[in-house]
Structure formats: structure tokens, C-alpha cells
C-alpha positions as CSV (number, residue, x, y, z in Angstrom):
1,M,-0.2,0.0,-0.1
2,S,1.1,3.5,-0.6
3,F,-0.6,6.7,-0.6
4,K,0.8,10.4,-1.4
5,T,-0.5,13.7,-0.8
6,K,0.6,17.2,-1.6
7,V,0.9,20.0,0.9
8,L,-1.1,23.0,-0.3
9,E,-1.2,25.5,2.5
10,I,0.3,25.8,6.0
11,G,-1.7,27.4,8.7
12,S,-0.1,30.4,10.5
13,M,-0.4,28.5,13.8
14,V,1.2,25.4,12.5
15,P,4.8,26.3,13.9
16,A,3.2,27.1,17.4
17,F,2.4,23.2,17.6
18,E,6.0,22.3,17.6
19,E,5.9,22.5,21.4
20,E,3.2,19.9,21.6
21,M,4.8,17.9,18.8
22,L,1.6,17.9,16.8
23,V,0.8,18.4,13.1
24,V,-3.1,18.5,12.1
25,L,-3.4,17.4,8.4
26,F,-6.9,18.5,6.8
27,G,-8.1,18.0,3.2
28,T,-9.1,21.0,0.9
29,N,-12.6,21.1,2.7
30,A,-11.2,22.3,5.9
31,P,-13.4,24.7,7.9
32,S,-12.2,28.3,7.9
33,E,-11.6,28.3,11.6
34,L,-9.4,25.3,11.5
35,K,-7.2,26.4,8.5
36,D,-4.8,28.3,10.7
37,I,-3.9,25.3,12.9
38,S,-3.7,22.8,10.0
39,V,-1.5,21.7,7.0
40,I,-4.1,21.8,4.3
41,H,-3.4,18.9,1.6
42,D,-4.8,17.4,-1.6
43,P,-4.5,13.6,-2.1
44,E,-3.2,12.4,-5.2
45,A,-5.5,9.3,-5.1
46,D,-8.2,7.8,-3.2
47,F,-7.2,6.8,0.6
48,A,-8.8,3.3,1.4
49,D,-9.8,3.0,4.9
50,G,-7.5,1.0,7.1
51,T,-4.4,1.8,5.3
52,I,-2.6,3.4,8.5
53,K,-1.7,0.8,10.9
54,E,1.1,0.2,13.4
55,G,4.1,-0.2,11.3
56,T,3.2,2.2,8.5
57,Q,5.9,4.4,7.4
58,L,5.3,8.0,7.0
59,V,7.5,10.3,5.2
60,M,6.9,14.0,5.8
61,G,9.3,17.0,6.1
62,G,12.3,15.2,4.7
63,N,12.0,12.5,7.6
64,T,10.7,8.9,7.7
65,Y,8.6,7.9,10.8
66,T,6.9,4.6,12.0
67,V,3.4,4.6,13.2
68,T,3.2,3.1,16.6
69,K,-0.4,3.9,17.5
70,V,-3.4,4.4,15.4
71,G,-6.8,5.8,16.9
72,N,-9.8,4.0,16.3
73,A,-11.2,6.8,14.0
74,A,-8.1,8.0,12.5
75,N,-8.4,6.1,9.1
76,A,-12.1,6.9,8.8
77,N,-11.5,10.8,9.4
78,F,-8.7,10.7,7.2
79,E,-10.5,8.9,4.4
80,E,-13.6,11.2,4.7
81,L,-12.0,14.7,5.3
82,G,-8.4,14.4,5.0
83,H,-8.2,15.0,8.7
84,L,-5.6,13.3,10.9
85,S,-3.7,14.4,14.1
86,I,-0.1,13.2,14.0
87,Y,1.8,13.1,17.4
88,F,5.6,13.2,17.4
89,K,6.0,12.1,20.9
90,D,4.7,9.2,23.1
91,N,0.9,10.0,24.3
92,D,-0.8,8.0,26.8
93,E,-4.3,9.4,25.8
94,L,-4.4,8.9,21.9
95,L,-7.3,10.8,20.5
96,P,-9.4,8.6,18.3
97,G,-8.7,10.7,15.1
98,A,-4.9,10.6,15.8
99,I,-2.0,8.8,15.2
100,Q,1.6,8.6,17.1
101,V,4.8,8.2,15.3
102,E,8.5,7.9,16.2
103,P,11.1,9.0,16.2
104,S,10.1,12.2,18.1
105,V,11.4,14.8,15.4
106,F,9.1,17.7,14.5
107,P,8.8,18.0,10.6
108,Q,9.5,21.1,8.7
109,V,6.8,20.9,6.5
110,E,6.8,23.3,3.1
111,I,4.3,24.0,0.5
112,G,4.3,21.8,-2.5
113,E,6.0,18.8,-0.3
114,E,4.6,15.4,-1.0
115,I,3.5,13.5,2.2
116,S,3.5,9.6,2.0
117,F,2.1,6.7,3.7
118,S,3.3,3.2,2.9
119,N,3.3,-0.4,4.3
């Protein structure tokens, strides 16, 4: 499995989330009130629910990460809305629409960059 998406916009508040080690992805239909905190992306292909699982490789911001935890609504939210919260640190209470990855390195995302998931 391989899935790619392209970064279209980076909300003005995204760098502020480095302290929380969190990146929020949202598709092009993101509500305006969430655009400031989100990395807006446009998938190059349809995402199949269930694609992201423990062990999936995420390439983002020039780094390669391994998914260590997947919230029970993460795949459905990503398929339907392009929405995914990505934690780059160990998180005991993982939200349903989130994933956790390692290593704990915050990505420097740029407009036009490709983000990819692969198993």
C-alpha cells in the first residue's frame, strides 16, 4: 500500500504546535476556523480506509517515521475529511482521530511537498 498527498497550505499557527509535537492534516474542505492550525493537503489518489496501521511508514518534512499507535477513528476521518492529527511524541491518551509516530522529531513541512504513507 502506498498513499501520497501534496501540501497546499500551511496554517499560520502550525509552527506553534512544535511544543506539543503535533501536526494536524486537513483536506481542502477544512472549515475556515481550522485552517490556521492545519496543514491543508490534496490527495493524489483515493485513500482506502484501514491503510494506516502500526508499522506504516510516514514520510514528511524530509523525515521517515514509523506509526506506533492508531486511534480508532483515524483512518475513517482521513478517508472522509483528509483529517489526521499526528503526534511526534509518546502520548498515553491518544485521541480517536490521531496517530502516534516515532522518532520524536518535529517535521519542517513546506508548501508543495509530498507526504506519503506506505506499508
